[in-house]
Each structure stands twice: as C-alpha cells, then as structure tokens.
FITIBA-279392 format. One record per residue (C-alpha): chain; residue number from 1; residue in one letter; x, y, z. Coordinates in steps of 0.1 Angstrom, whole numbers, plus 5000, padded with zeros to 4 digits. Layout:
! residues N
   c     k   r     xx     yy     zz
   A   NUM   A      X      Y      Z
...
//
This chain:
! residues 701
   c     k   r     xx     yy     zz
   A     1   M   4866   5340   5098
   A     2   N   4831   5325   5092
   A     3   P   4837   5288   5084
   A     4   N   4807   5289   5060
   A     5   L   4827   5312   5037
   A     6   L   4849   5283   5027
   A     7   Q   4818   5264   5015
   A     8   T   4812   5291   4989
   A     9   P   4810   5277   4953
   A    10   I   4842   5284   4934
   A    11   D   4821   5302   4907
   A    12   Y   4819   5333   4930
   A    13   L   4856   5338   4934
   A    14   K   4867   5369   4915
   A    15   G   4885   5358   4883
   A    16   V   4867   5325   4879
   A    17   G   4833   5328   4862
   A    18   P   4810   5299   4850
   A    19   S   4832   5284   4823
   A    20   R   4864   5284   4844
   A    21   A   4844   5270   4874
   A    22   E   4832   5241   4853
   A    23   L   4867   5233   4842
   A    24   L   4881   5235   4877
   A    25   R   4853   5211   4889
   A    26   K   4858   5186   4862
   A    27   E   4896   5186   4859
   A    28   L   4907   5192   4895
   A    29   G   4877   5184   4917
   A    30   I   4877   5220   4929
   A    31   H   4840   5228   4938
   A    32   T   4844   5253   4967
   A    33   Y   4868   5279   4982
   A    34   Q   4877   5250   5007
   A    35   D   4888   5228   4978
   A    36   L   4910   5255   4963
   A    37   I   4927   5263   4996
   A    38   N   4935   5226   5000
   A    39   F   4948   5222   4964
   A    40   F   4985   5220   4972
   A    41   P   5015   5225   4949
   A    42   N   5033   5194   4939
   A    43   R   5067   5211   4935
   A    44   Y   5083   5245   4937
   A    45   L   5107   5264   4915
   A    46   D   5134   5282   4933
   A    47   K   5133   5318   4920
   A    48   T   5158   5333   4945
   A    49   N   5184   5339   4918
   A    50   Y   5183   5365   4890
   A    51   Y   5208   5356   4862
   A    52   K   5226   5380   4838
   A    53   I   5226   5369   4801
   A    54   N   5264   5365   4802
   A    55   Q   5261   5341   4832
   A    56   L   5239   5316   4813
   A    57   Q   5253   5280   4809
   A    58   Q   5246   5256   4780
   A    59   N   5227   5232   4802
   A    60   S   5191   5241   4795
   A    61   A   5183   5250   4831
   A    62   E   5152   5270   4843
   A    63   V   5165   5305   4849
   A    64   Q   5151   5340   4858
   A    65   I   5164   5371   4841
   A    66   V   5156   5409   4843
   A    67   G   5158   5428   4809
   A    68   K   5139   5445   4781
   A    69   I   5125   5436   4747
   A    70   V   5140   5459   4720
   A    71   N   5123   5445   4689
   A    72   I   5098   5418   4677
   A    73   R   5098   5400   4643
   A    74   T   5080   5371   4627
   A    75   V   5100   5343   4610
   A    76   E   5085   5320   4583
   A    77   Q   5093   5283   4588
   A    78   Q   5084   5250   4571
   A    79   R   5052   5247   4591
   A    80   G   5037   5280   4600
   A    81   K   5056   5309   4617
   A    82   R   5074   5317   4648
   A    83   M   5076   5350   4666
   A    84   V   5110   5361   4679
   A    85   A   5117   5390   4704
   A    86   E   5152   5403   4710
   A    87   F   5157   5405   4748
   A    88   V   5186   5424   4763
   A    89   D   5202   5433   4796
   A    90   E   5233   5453   4804
   A    91   T   5255   5422   4797
   A    92   G   5242   5408   4764
   A    93   K   5213   5397   4743
   A    94   M   5191   5366   4737
   A    95   E   5159   5356   4719
   A    96   L   5124   5349   4732
   A    97   V   5104   5325   4709
   A    98   W   5067   5318   4705
   A    99   F   5053   5292   4682
   A   100   R   5016   5300   4689
   A   101   G   4993   5327   4703
   A   102   H   5012   5354   4683
   A   103   K   4984   5379   4680
   A   104   W   4975   5380   4717
   A   105   I   5011   5380   4728
   A   106   R   5021   5408   4704
   A   107   E   4993   5430   4715
   A   108   N   5003   5427   4752
   A   109   L   5040   5429   4750
   A   110   K   5057   5463   4758
   A   111   I   5089   5474   4741
   A   112   N   5117   5489   4762
   A   113   T   5099   5481   4795
   A   114   P   5117   5461   4822
   A   115   Y   5103   5425   4824
   A   116   V   5112   5395   4846
   A   117   I   5113   5364   4824
   A   118   F   5115   5327   4835
   A   119   G   5119   5295   4816
   A   120   K   5142   5269   4801
   A   121   T   5171   5281   4778
   A   122   N   5184   5266   4746
   A   123   W   5217   5273   4730
   A   124   F   5217   5275   4692
   A   125   N   5240   5292   4666
   A   126   G   5260   5311   4693
   A   127   L   5228   5326   4709
   A   128   F   5206   5316   4739
   A   129   S   5169   5314   4733
   A   130   M   5139   5308   4756
   A   131   P   5107   5293   4741
   A   132   H   5073   5305   4756
   A   133   P   5088   5322   4787
   A   134   E   5067   5332   4817
   A   135   M   5068   5370   4817
   A   136   E   5058   5396   4842
   A   137   L   5065   5434   4843
   A   138   L   5092   5441   4868
   A   139   E   5069   5466   4885
   A   140   E   5041   5440   4890
   A   141   H   5067   5413   4900
   A   142   E   5079   5435   4929
   A   143   K   5043   5441   4942
   A   144   S   5031   5405   4938
   A   145   L   5024   5380   4965
   A   146   R   5043   5356   4944
   A   147   T   5075   5347   4961
   A   148   A   5110   5333   4957
   A   149   M   5098   5297   4960
   A   150   Q   5074   5296   4931
   A   151   P   5046   5269   4935
   A   152   V   5038   5246   4906
   A   153   Y   5003   5231   4908
   A   154   P   4990   5198   4893
   A   155   S   4975   5205   4859
   A   156   S   4961   5188   4828
   A   157   E   4964   5193   4791
   A   158   K   4928   5205   4789
   A   159   L   4934   5233   4815
   A   160   V   4965   5245   4798
   A   161   N   4948   5246   4764
   A   162   K   4919   5266   4779
   A   163   G   4943   5291   4794
   A   164   I   4942   5280   4830
   A   165   S   4979   5281   4835
   A   166   N   5000   5278   4867
   A   167   R   5000   5317   4868
   A   168   V   4961   5317   4867
   A   169   I   4959   5292   4896
   A   170   N   4984   5313   4915
   A   171   N   4963   5345   4909
   A   172   L   4931   5327   4920
   A   173   M   4949   5316   4952
   A   174   Q   4960   5352   4959
   A   175   Q   4924   5363   4954
   A   176   L   4912   5337   4978
   A   177   F   4936   5349   5005
   A   178   I   4924   5384   5000
   A   179   E   4887   5374   5004
   A   180   T   4893   5353   5034
   A   181   K   4919   5377   5049
   A   182   G   4942   5346   5052
   A   183   R   4926   5337   5085
   A   184   F   4917   5301   5092
   A   185   Y   4906   5283   5124
   A   186   D   4932   5261   5140
   A   187   T   4922   5224   5142
   A   188   L   4948   5210   5166
   A   189   P   4950   5215   5204
   A   190   K   4975   5237   5222
   A   191   N   4995   5208   5237
   A   192   I   5002   5193   5203
   A   193   H   5012   5228   5189
   A   194   E   5036   5233   5218
   A   195   A   5051   5197   5218
   A   196   L   5058   5197   5181
   A   197   K   5065   5235   5178
   A   198   L   5039   5237   5150
   A   199   I   5031   5270   5132
   A   200   S   4994   5281   5131
   A   201   R   4971   5268   5104
   A   202   S   4968   5302   5088
   A   203   E   5006   5305   5086
   A   204   A   5009   5270   5072
   A   205   L   4984   5276   5044
   A   206   F   4999   5309   5035
   A   207   N   5035   5295   5034
   A   208   V   5026   5263   5014
   A   209   H   5011   5285   4986
   A   210   F   5034   5315   4989
   A   211   P   5066   5304   5007
   A   212   T   5092   5331   5013
   A   213   S   5119   5306   5023
   A   214   Q   5127   5269   5023
   A   215   E   5126   5269   5061
   A   216   L   5090   5283   5062
   A   217   L   5079   5259   5034
   A   218   S   5092   5229   5054
   A   219   K   5074   5240   5086
   A   220   A   5041   5246   5066
   A   221   Q   5043   5212   5049
   A   222   F   5050   5194   5083
   A   223   R   5021   5211   5099
   A   224   L   4996   5202   5071
   A   225   K   5009   5166   5067
   A   226   F   5006   5160   5105
   A   227   E   4971   5174   5105
   A   228   E   4959   5152   5076
   A   229   L   4974   5120   5091
   A   230   F   4962   5129   5126
   A   231   Y   4925   5130   5114
   A   232   I   4928   5098   5095
   A   233   Q   4943   5080   5125
   A   234   L   4916   5096   5148
   A   235   Q   4889   5082   5125
   A   236   L   4904   5047   5126
   A   237   L   4910   5047   5163
   A   238   V   4874   5060   5170
   A   239   K   4861   5032   5148
   A   240   N   4880   5006   5168
   A   241   M   4868   5021   5201
   A   242   I   4832   5021   5189
   A   243   H   4836   4985   5178
   A   244   K   4849   4975   5212
   A   245   K   4821   4994   5230
   A   246   R   4791   4984   5209
   A   247   I   4799   4950   5196
   A   248   K   4799   4927   5226
   A   249   G   4818   4894   5225
   A   250   F   4817   4862   5244
   A   251   V   4838   4863   5275
   A   252   F   4863   4835   5276
   A   253   E   4873   4835   5313
   A   254   T   4887   4800   5316
   A   255   I   4921   4787   5305
   A   256   G   4913   4750   5310
   A   257   A   4923   4715   5303
   A   258   N   4926   4716   5265
   A   259   F   4950   4746   5266
   A   260   E   4970   4736   5297
   A   261   D   4974   4700   5286
   A   262   F   4986   4710   5251
   A   263   Y   5009   4737   5264
   A   264   N   5025   4716   5291
   A   265   E   5025   4681   5275
   A   266   H   5022   4682   5237
   A   267   L   5038   4714   5224
   A   268   P   5062   4701   5197
   A   269   F   5088   4729   5203
   A   270   E   5095   4758   5226
   A   271   L   5074   4789   5216
   A   272   T   5093   4819   5205
   A   273   G   5091   4852   5224
   A   274   A   5070   4867   5196
   A   275   Q   5045   4838   5197
   A   276   K   5041   4841   5235
   A   277   K   5035   4878   5232
   A   278   V   5008   4873   5205
   A   279   I   4990   4846   5225
   A   280   K   4990   4869   5255
   A   281   E   4974   4897   5234
   A   282   I   4947   4873   5221
   A   283   R   4940   4859   5256
   A   284   S   4934   4895   5268
   A   285   D   4910   4902   5239
   A   286   L   4890   4870   5244
   A   287   G   4885   4879   5281
   A   288   S   4876   4916   5276
   A   289   G   4838   4913   5268
   A   290   A   4842   4930   5235
   A   291   Q   4844   4911   5202
   A   292   M   4880   4905   5192
   A   293   N   4890   4919   5158
   A   294   R   4927   4912   5155
   A   295   L   4950   4910   5125
   A   296   L   4979   4885   5130
   A   297   Q   5008   4891   5107
   A   298   G   5037   4867   5105
   A   299   D   5062   4859   5079
   A   300   V   5062   4826   5060
   A   301   G   5071   4799   5084
   A   302   S   5069   4820   5116
   A   303   G   5045   4797   5133
   A   304   K   5010   4813   5130
   A   305   T   4993   4778   5130
   A   306   I   5003   4770   5166
   A   307   V   4990   4804   5177
   A   308   A   4957   4797   5158
   A   309   L   4954   4763   5175
   A   310   M   4961   4776   5210
   A   311   S   4935   4804   5205
   A   312   M   4909   4777   5194
   A   313   L   4917   4756   5224
   A   314   I   4908   4786   5246
   A   315   A   4874   4787   5228
   A   316   L   4870   4749   5235
   A   317   D   4878   4754   5272
   A   318   N   4849   4778   5274
   A   319   G   4824   4755   5258
   A   320   F   4825   4770   5223
   A   321   Q   4834   4758   5188
   A   322   A   4860   4773   5165
   A   323   C   4865   4773   5127
   A   324   L   4894   4781   5104
   A   325   M   4887   4793   5069
   A   326   A   4913   4792   5041
   A   327   P   4911   4805   5005
   A   328   T   4920   4773   4987
   A   329   E   4913   4736   4992
   A   330   I   4950   4728   4992
   A   331   L   4956   4752   5021
   A   332   S   4925   4739   5040
   A   333   V   4937   4703   5037
   A   334   Q   4972   4713   5049
   A   335   H   4957   4731   5079
   A   336   F   4935   4701   5086
   A   337   Q   4964   4676   5085
   A   338   G   4986   4700   5105
   A   339   L   4960   4703   5133
   A   340   I   4952   4666   5133
   A   341   D   4989   4659   5139
   A   342   L   4992   4685   5167
   A   343   C   4960   4674   5184
   A   344   K   4965   4636   5182
   A   345   E   4970   4633   5220
   A   346   L   4941   4656   5228
   A   347   N   4904   4646   5230
   A   348   T   4894   4670   5202
   A   349   S   4871   4664   5172
   A   350   I   4882   4681   5140
   A   351   E   4867   4679   5105
   A   352   I   4872   4695   5071
   A   353   L   4846   4708   5048
   A   354   T   4854   4719   5012
   A   355   G   4838   4719   4978
   A   356   S   4848   4683   4972
   A   357   T   4835   4668   5005
   A   358   K   4810   4640   4996
   A   359   A   4773   4645   5003
   A   360   S   4771   4618   5030
   A   361   K   4801   4632   5049
   A   362   R   4787   4667   5045
   A   363   R   4754   4656   5062
   A   364   E   4774   4640   5090
   A   365   I   4794   4672   5096
   A   366   H   4763   4694   5095
   A   367   E   4747   4672   5122
   A   368   K   4778   4671   5145
   A   369   L   4782   4708   5142
   A   370   E   4746   4715   5153
   A   371   N   4746   4691   5182
   A   372   G   4780   4703   5194
   A   373   E   4799   4671   5189
   A   374   L   4823   4688   5165
   A   375   D   4849   4711   5181
   A   376   I   4868   4726   5152
   A   377   L   4858   4729   5116
   A   378   I   4884   4737   5089
   A   379   G   4873   4746   5054
   A   380   T   4871   4769   5024
   A   381   H   4842   4792   5013
   A   382   A   4820   4761   5019
   A   383   L   4819   4772   5056
   A   384   L   4798   4802   5046
   A   385   E   4769   4781   5031
   A   386   D   4736   4786   5048
   A   387   K   4733   4749   5057
   A   388   V   4764   4752   5079
   A   389   K   4750   4759   5113
   A   390   F   4771   4758   5145
   A   391   K   4758   4751   5179
   A   392   N   4779   4779   5194
   A   393   L   4807   4794   5173
   A   394   G   4830   4813   5196
   A   395   L   4861   4820   5174
   A   396   A   4865   4823   5136
   A   397   I   4900   4824   5122
   A   398   I   4905   4836   5086
   A   399   D   4937   4828   5068
   A   400   E   4951   4850   5040
   A   401   Q   4921   4874   5046
   A   402   H   4928   4896   5015
   A   403   R   4913   4868   4995
   A   404   F   4880   4871   5012
   A   405   G   4856   4900   5009
   A   406   V   4840   4919   5038
   A   407   E   4806   4904   5029
   A   408   Q   4820   4869   5032
   A   409   R   4835   4877   5066
   A   410   S   4802   4891   5079
   A   411   K   4784   4858   5069
   A   412   L   4804   4841   5097
   A   413   W   4789   4867   5121
   A   414   Q   4754   4856   5112
   A   415   K   4760   4820   5124
   A   416   N   4753   4831   5160
   A   417   S   4733   4854   5183
   A   418   L   4765   4872   5192
   A   419   P   4793   4875   5167
   A   420   P   4823   4852   5172
   A   421   H   4857   4866   5180
   A   422   I   4876   4872   5147
   A   423   L   4913   4865   5142
   A   424   V   4926   4873   5107
   A   425   M   4959   4858   5097
   A   426   T   4982   4868   5068
   A   427   A   5017   4857   5057
   A   428   T   5018   4887   5033
   A   429   P   5038   4912   5054
   A   430   I   5020   4946   5052
   A   431   P   5044   4975   5058
   A   432   R   5037   4989   5093
   A   433   T   5028   5023   5078
   A   434   L   5003   5008   5055
   A   435   A   4988   4986   5082
   A   436   M   4983   5017   5103
   A   437   S   4963   5033   5076
   A   438   L   4944   5003   5061
   A   439   Y   4939   4982   5092
   A   440   G   4941   5010   5117
   A   441   D   4907   4999   5131
   A   442   L   4919   4963   5137
   A   443   D   4943   4955   5165
   A   444   V   4975   4943   5149
   A   445   S   4998   4915   5163
   A   446   V   5031   4906   5146
   A   447   I   5052   4875   5149
   A   448   D   5086   4889   5139
   A   449   E   5109   4860   5147
   A   450   L   5113   4825   5132
   A   451   P   5113   4793   5152
   A   452   P   5148   4782   5164
   A   453   G   5166   4757   5141
   A   454   R   5152   4773   5109
   A   455   R   5181   4780   5086
   A   456   P   5178   4811   5065
   A   457   I   5172   4804   5028
   A   458   K   5201   4813   5005
   A   459   T   5189   4834   4976
   A   460   V   5209   4840   4944
   A   461   H   5202   4857   4911
   A   462   R   5213   4839   4879
   A   463   Y   5209   4849   4843
   A   464   D   5195   4826   4816
   A   465   S   5231   4821   4803
   A   466   N   5239   4803   4836
   A   467   R   5211   4777   4830
   A   468   L   5234   4747   4826
   A   469   K   5251   4753   4859
   A   470   V   5217   4756   4875
   A   471   F   5207   4722   4860
   A   472   R   5239   4707   4875
   A   473   F   5230   4721   4909
   A   474   I   5195   4706   4906
   A   475   R   5210   4671   4898
   A   476   D   5232   4673   4929
   A   477   E   5203   4682   4952
   A   478   I   5182   4654   4938
   A   479   E   5211   4630   4944
   A   480   K   5209   4640   4981
   A   481   G   5173   4630   4981
   A   482   R   5159   4666   4979
   A   483   Q   5129   4679   4958
   A   484   I   5128   4710   4935
   A   485   Y   5101   4736   4926
   A   486   I   5104   4753   4892
   A   487   V   5078   4782   4889
   A   488   Y   5068   4801   4858
   A   489   P   5050   4835   4860
   A   490   L   5013   4838   4855
   A   491   I   5001   4870   4840
   A   492   Q   4963   4869   4838
   A   493   E   4960   4889   4805
   A   494   S   4976   4860   4786
   A   495   E   4969   4826   4800
   A   496   K   4978   4811   4766
   A   497   M   5012   4827   4766
   A   498   D   5018   4816   4802
   A   499   Y   5007   4781   4793
   A   500   K   5031   4781   4764
   A   501   D   5060   4793   4787
   A   502   L   5051   4766   4811
   A   503   M   5049   4738   4785
   A   504   D   5082   4750   4768
   A   505   G   5098   4750   4802
   A   506   Y   5084   4716   4811
   A   507   E   5097   4701   4778
   A   508   S   5132   4714   4783
   A   509   I   5132   4701   4820
   A   510   A   5119   4667   4808
   A   511   R   5148   4665   4782
   A   512   E   5174   4674   4809
   A   513   F   5158   4651   4835
   A   514   P   5145   4621   4816
   A   515   M   5123   4593   4829
   A   516   P   5125   4568   4844
   A   517   K   5154   4581   4865
   A   518   Y   5135   4614   4872
   A   519   Q   5098   4619   4878
   A   520   I   5082   4654   4872
   A   521   S   5048   4668   4884
   A   522   I   5032   4696   4865
   A   523   V   5005   4719   4879
   A   524   H   4988   4749   4863
   A   525   G   4955   4769   4864
   A   526   Q   4939   4752   4834
   A   527   M   4939   4718   4850
   A   528   K   4908   4702   4867
   A   529   P   4910   4704   4905
   A   530   A   4912   4666   4908
   A   531   D   4942   4664   4884
   A   532   K   4958   4693   4902
   A   533   N   4954   4676   4936
   A   534   Y   4967   4643   4922
   A   535   E   4999   4659   4909
   A   536   M   5004   4678   4942
   A   537   E   4999   4646   4962
   A   538   R   5026   4628   4941
   A   539   F   5050   4656   4949
   A   540   V   5040   4658   4986
   A   541   N   5045   4620   4989
   A   542   G   5079   4621   4973
   A   543   D   5069   4601   4941
   A   544   T   5081   4630   4919
   A   545   Q   5114   4650   4925
   A   546   I   5105   4681   4904
   A   547   M   5074   4702   4905
   A   548   V   5069   4725   4874
   A   549   A   5041   4749   4882
   A   550   T   5026   4784   4877
   A   551   T   5020   4805   4908
   A   552   V   4991   4783   4920
   A   553   I   5015   4769   4946
   A   554   E   5022   4804   4960
   A   555   V   5000   4797   4991
   A   556   G   4999   4765   5009
   A   557   V   5019   4734   4999
   A   558   N   5041   4723   5027
   A   559   V   5068   4699   5016
   A   560   P   5097   4699   5042
   A   561   N   5118   4678   5018
   A   562   A   5117   4704   4990
   A   563   S   5149   4724   4993
   A   564   V   5152   4744   4960
   A   565   M   5128   4770   4946
   A   566   I   5137   4781   4910
   A   567   I   5117   4811   4898
   A   568   E   5117   4817   4861
   A   569   S   5115   4852   4847
   A   570   A   5117   4864   4883
   A   571   E   5117   4901   4871
   A   572   R   5080   4896   4862
   A   573   F   5070   4890   4898
   A   574   G   5063   4915   4926
   A   575   L   5084   4914   4957
   A   576   S   5057   4900   4980
   A   577   Q   5050   4872   4955
   A   578   L   5086   4863   4952
   A   579   H   5088   4862   4990
   A   580   Q   5057   4840   4992
   A   581   L   5072   4816   4966
   A   582   R   5105   4815   4984
   A   583   G   5087   4805   5016
   A   584   R   5076   4772   5000
   A   585   V   5112   4759   5008
   A   586   G   5132   4761   5040
   A   587   R   5106   4741   5059
   A   588   G   5129   4712   5068
   A   589   A   5162   4710   5087
   A   590   E   5184   4711   5055
   A   591   Q   5199   4742   5039
   A   592   S   5174   4755   5013
   A   593   Y   5180   4777   4982
   A   594   C   5160   4801   4961
   A   595   I   5173   4808   4925
   A   596   L   5159   4838   4907
   A   597   M   5163   4834   4869
   A   598   S   5161   4863   4846
   A   599   G   5172   4876   4812
   A   600   H   5200   4902   4809
   A   601   K   5175   4931   4800
   A   602   L   5162   4943   4833
   A   603   S   5144   4976   4842
   A   604   E   5157   4996   4872
   A   605   D   5128   4984   4893
   A   606   G   5134   4948   4882
   A   607   K   5171   4951   4893
   A   608   T   5161   4966   4927
   A   609   R   5136   4938   4933
   A   610   L   5160   4910   4926
   A   611   Q   5189   4927   4946
   A   612   T   5165   4932   4975
   A   613   M   5155   4895   4974
   A   614   V   5191   4884   4974
   A   615   S   5200   4907   5003
   A   616   T   5172   4900   5029
   A   617   N   5149   4873   5041
   A   618   D   5128   4897   5062
   A   619   G   5093   4900   5047
   A   620   F   5086   4933   5064
   A   621   E   5118   4949   5050
   A   622   L   5108   4936   5015
   A   623   A   5073   4950   5020
   A   624   E   5087   4985   5027
   A   625   V   5108   4983   4995
   A   626   D   5077   4971   4976
   A   627   L   5057   5000   4990
   A   628   K   5084   5025   4978
   A   629   L   5085   5009   4943
   A   630   R   5048   5004   4937
   A   631   G   5031   5030   4958
   A   632   P   5004   5022   4984
   A   633   G   4975   5020   4958
   A   634   N   4990   4992   4938
   A   635   L   5004   4973   4967
   A   636   M   4971   4965   4984
   A   637   G   4947   4973   4956
   A   638   T   4935   5002   4978
   A   639   Q   4927   5028   4952
   A   640   Q   4890   5022   4958
   A   641   S   4893   5024   4996
   A   642   G   4894   5062   4995
   A   643   I   4915   5064   5026
   A   644   L   4948   5069   5007
   A   645   N   4938   5097   4985
   A   646   L   4960   5120   5004
   A   647   K   4963   5157   4996
   A   648   I   4997   5165   5010
   A   649   A   5011   5136   5031
   A   650   D   5028   5105   5016
   A   651   I   5026   5074   5038
   A   652   V   5059   5061   5025
   A   653   K   5080   5092   5028
   A   654   D   5061   5106   5059
   A   655   N   5060   5074   5079
   A   656   Q   5076   5091   5109
   A   657   I   5049   5118   5109
   A   658   L   5023   5090   5105
   A   659   K   5035   5072   5136
   A   660   S   5036   5105   5156
   A   661   A   5001   5114   5145
   A   662   R   4988   5080   5155
   A   663   A   5005   5083   5189
   A   664   Y   4990   5117   5196
   A   665   A   4955   5106   5185
   A   666   K   4957   5076   5207
   A   667   Q   4969   5096   5237
   A   668   M   4940   5121   5232
   A   669   L   4914   5094   5230
   A   670   T   4928   5076   5261
   A   671   E   4925   5108   5282
   A   672   D   4893   5121   5266
   A   673   P   4874   5093   5247
   A   674   D   4844   5115   5238
   A   675   L   4864   5147   5232
   A   676   Q   4844   5165   5258
   A   677   K   4873   5187   5272
   A   678   E   4872   5223   5264
   A   679   E   4907   5222   5248
   A   680   H   4894   5195   5224
   A   681   A   4863   5214   5212
   A   682   M   4879   5223   5179
   A   683   V   4891   5188   5173
   A   684   K   4856   5175   5180
   A   685   Y   4841   5200   5156
   A   686   T   4866   5192   5128
   A   687   Y   4863   5154   5134
   A   688   A   4825   5157   5130
   A   689   Q   4829   5175   5097
   A   690   V   4856   5150   5086
   A   691   A   4835   5120   5095
   A   692   K   4806   5133   5073
   A   693   H   4828   5134   5042
   A   694   K   4850   5108   5026
   A   695   N   4877   5134   5018
   A   696   I   4895   5143   5050
   A   697   W   4904   5178   5037
   A   698   N   4869   5188   5028
   A   699   Y   4862   5202   5062
   A   700   I   4895   5209   5078
   A   701   S   4895   5246   5084
//
C-alpha cells in the first residue's frame, strides 16, 4: 500500500464530507486517514450471545435480541411524547421506546421484518422495555464486518448530538479498510516478531477494530502497545546516545588524595552495597569523555549526600571545582553544615551562597571562585546569577531537580567552555515505569537500601476521636527528651483557610502543652524568611519541643532528636508528600513514629493512601500505588510533556510491555547504533517519521 494514502485528509473518505470532517478534527483530532486508523476503541461490548425475550433478567444488562416490530404507537406524557414499538420473538414480547427523533425513526423502521436490537433493558409493570436501542436489519447484520466483540470508541456530547454515533465511526472504519484494502506496512523487524510471536501490523489493526474473538483482540492489543512503547523508548535512547556522542565532557582520570583519604580514613560509616554500586556508575561516567547526565534516586535517608560528596571529591582530585544547588535556603544550609562536618579532616574549602548572604561575603566568594581558591560551592538559585563565575566548574549536583526548570539547569552549563558533568538527585521516588518514560534519556541510578542501624518508622492511622490518646503519647515522648512535628495541610487555593486551620491547631496544642513547661515553634508560608529561620533554628537547637507547621518543612530539616511526625487531615495529602513528611523523623538511633490523623469520612482513594502508608516504608512501592491512583499526568505534572499522550498503551497497566520494549530497543541500538542494517530499514524509516512529529502514532504505518 502507498504510505502516502494514509496522509489523505479525512474529508475525502466516503461518508465523511466537509461538516463531518470539521467535527472529527475539532472533537477527536482526526485530520487524516492515518489518525482514523489509530483512533482505538476504549472498550468492547461482547455481542456473542443472542437472548430470547423470556430469558431476560431484571438486572438492566446490555443484551442483544433478534425479533420483529409488530406495531408502533405514540404516547402522550407530561412533557412531550414518547414513541413505543411492540417487539416480539417466538418466546414473548417487549417494548422499544424513543423519547426524541420520532419522525426520522418512524420513517425508517420496517414492520414485520427481522431486526437485531442491542441496548439496556428496564423492567416496568410486568414488561421489559429498551430505550433508544441500537437496531440493524438481520440481513445487514449478517453481512456486516461488525463482529461479536463490538468496539466502543471515545466520543463527546457534541458528536452524539450531531449524529456521529459509535455506529457511524464504525462504518467509517469499515470504509477505510475497504479503501486501503486493510494492508499496512510492518514497522518491527523479523527477530522481534519471532521472539514475541507478534501478529502482523495489518492483522493487529483489523482485529483491534473488528475483533472476531477475545484471543485475537488480546494479540492485536499486545502488538500495538508494544509498537507504541518501542518507538517511545527508541526515541529516548537515541537522544541519550546522541548526548553522549555530541556533548563532550571533562575526563576525570584520577582517583586521588581527596577521594582516597576520605574513603579510607574519614568515612563515618560503612557504605551500603547500593551506595557502592552508584559511586561505581558515577566514576565510570566521569571517566568516559562524554558529559555525565545521571539521575540519582534514593529514598529519604538513604545516604545520597555521601554519594554526592564522593563525586565532588573526584572532581577536586582532577583539578576542578564542584557545586551543589538546592531549592530552598533551609536545605542549602543543611547540605552546607553536613558537608563541613564530613570534610572537617580534609583540606577542602567549602562556602555557601544564598539570597541572604551579605554583600561583603558575596564579593569574597565571587573572588575565591574565580581564582580557584574555592573548591565546593553550595547554594540556592543564587548560584545561577551572572556574577557567579567559576574558574573551572567540573561537576554540578542539583538536589530535588523537579523544582528547577530546564532553563535554570542550562544556565549552569554556560559557566564553562565545556559543560560540567550533571548529577541530579531526588528523594521523591519516581516509579520505574514512569522514570523510563520521563527520564529515559538520563542514566538512572537508584539507592534502594537504607544505611544499617536505621530503624523503620512505625506508622499508624488514628481518627480525630482518638486525639486525647495521641496527646498522651506526645507527652510521654517529650518526657523521654524527644521532639515532635505536627503538620497541617497546605492547599494553595485557600491560604487563608490553611492559616486558620494552622492557628486553630496551634491554639489547641498550646492549651494542651502550656508554657513554660513546653515550648512550641510555629512555621508557615506567610512568615518572613528571617522569622521562619529563627523558629526553625530554635527547634533544631532543641529550645522548643514541638514544631507546628504547614508543609514548608517537607524538604530539608534534619533533626535527629525528632521522633514523632503527626500529620493532620492526612487524607488531604498525596502519597509522595506523606512519605516525604514521614522522612523528617527516623534520623536518629531511637524508634520513630508517624501518626496519620483523619476524620471518619474518607473517600476510597483516601483510605487506600492511608492503608498503604501504614503497610510500607518503601518509597518506590508507594510511588507505584500513587501512579495507579492518580495516573501519570497528575503524578509528575507531565500533561504538557506530550510524551505520555498514549493512544493504546498504559504505562501503569502495561509496565511489563514497557520494560520489554525498552530492552529490545536497547539491544537493537547496541548492535546497530545508526540502524544501517537491511533488516532495520523499516524501523529507521518509521523512526524518522516519528521523530518529525510529537505524536508517535502520526506516522507509524
């Protein structure tokens, strides 16, 4: 078949015409034959059974019946009229009812002629009725391409009102198969076909639109899902390869005194197997001659900071500087203090630069950076200012990267002749399936074990009615010398309401835990940064036992002595946020607790989230549940990325297919990086078409 035929505008398909074409474009994004063929059903009605009227049950199911209309009448009712037809088969009778479109329907109905009807039944006054049935003459039904598994296509109110029903789409699809003779080029090589026992593309497209059995439908769906995910992964992997080929990086060949001295003499604890594996991957990148572009995922408290420091020490050993950028001042200060502490025995100069650094100190830092006296600079967005010039920046580490835009990251690149190596860190676990699709062009490292000696945090769910018991528990923990967080939700639409929630909560806590015996810090988004930092400092230094806060403490504060995290209205938080908040405790040697407070009225999703939090501390497991509950678009704010507007695959349900597609794409590029082999000619052609267009399916054919 001529591939150009599929680029024919939809207006030219028999049965469409200008006004229908306009509707199909606007409502469904169908511009060409290609778009129509890749407009897949979202469910199927099983029409394998034909019922007799005396077999019908009073359960309002969708059924299919063969029979005849014997008479038609119009019945007056309070509002307008209804048209009723008596429908019979050899076992009994029922009624067909229409509330609109009487004239057109009456003109087209044939009396005493066999029909196949399909629809939902109602039971009323001892008689079954079917409102607005789908109807087809038995003679037509037997000739039709339409099959036992009846496809149902996505639609809109506007389409239905303008007469473009599911039946019409189905007829257009039949017409398209007639015009194209149902022949489509295959886009996958023979070895993948054989290994996965795939049916051909032509068979798959036919059976996804006109399935004759459940088995053929499953094979068709698998074939098309694999293809869609294969080309997405191919795009991402090619992007990664091009990055490595084109974007040269500094070669760090030496593992010298800084790294060796720290590793052998000053490491505060034995590295976990996962940390060692990640450091090995980073060392390999830094010596490869290509710019490192790696995402480091590690759960809260898994020890990413040590990995970051050891990577920076490799840069120092090769005569380069390093920087670490964090999204908030609190987090920057924490990184700074942590690194100063770890490097106290090393001959390393470390500074911090944030919005509140004084002008004189700023000038001193700028000077030391330019003349190379400063080895490591920690900071916030302040690092991106034009005045900040490094002598030779070799490694840039970005913490919690989803808070920084791409433009901000690229500003770091411009600080040098060659771009520095980039290590992106996140404590927000991204489900592996989503990471493969969103960060498929980054190399991903995962720290998936906690340092030894860390006790798992005990998580419980308590209703508001248990509040007095919770207060008693807080008193006992404070008696032991521990500190407590109490967090209230922050919903941006209503800062006033949140502020009220927080202040009401603060007042009731202050009544239960009166001064001078108890001291309470309060932190929220409406405070000035200086006041916020002052309150945080009091808590960090142990001057206050309770911190009442909104989610501003989600990222960053490290208080090993804090052993209890109480989250109010926990059902109003997403799973990843609950997990981040829980990670604020459990940083010391003592047993820590997370108490999720909620009202008794909980949605199903709310219940699932709280039960999941109680049952596991594994951030990746939580992220998978979150992905199922919220869908990929909401989880990462990815609607705008375009990569997840999938036509037939679902990265949650089809994650096994996704992994397989990525493995085959990787294998193909390893053996044939430029897709020059004869057996990959079709893949190369399809890839070129796909790469031109945002929508993967636009050119697969």
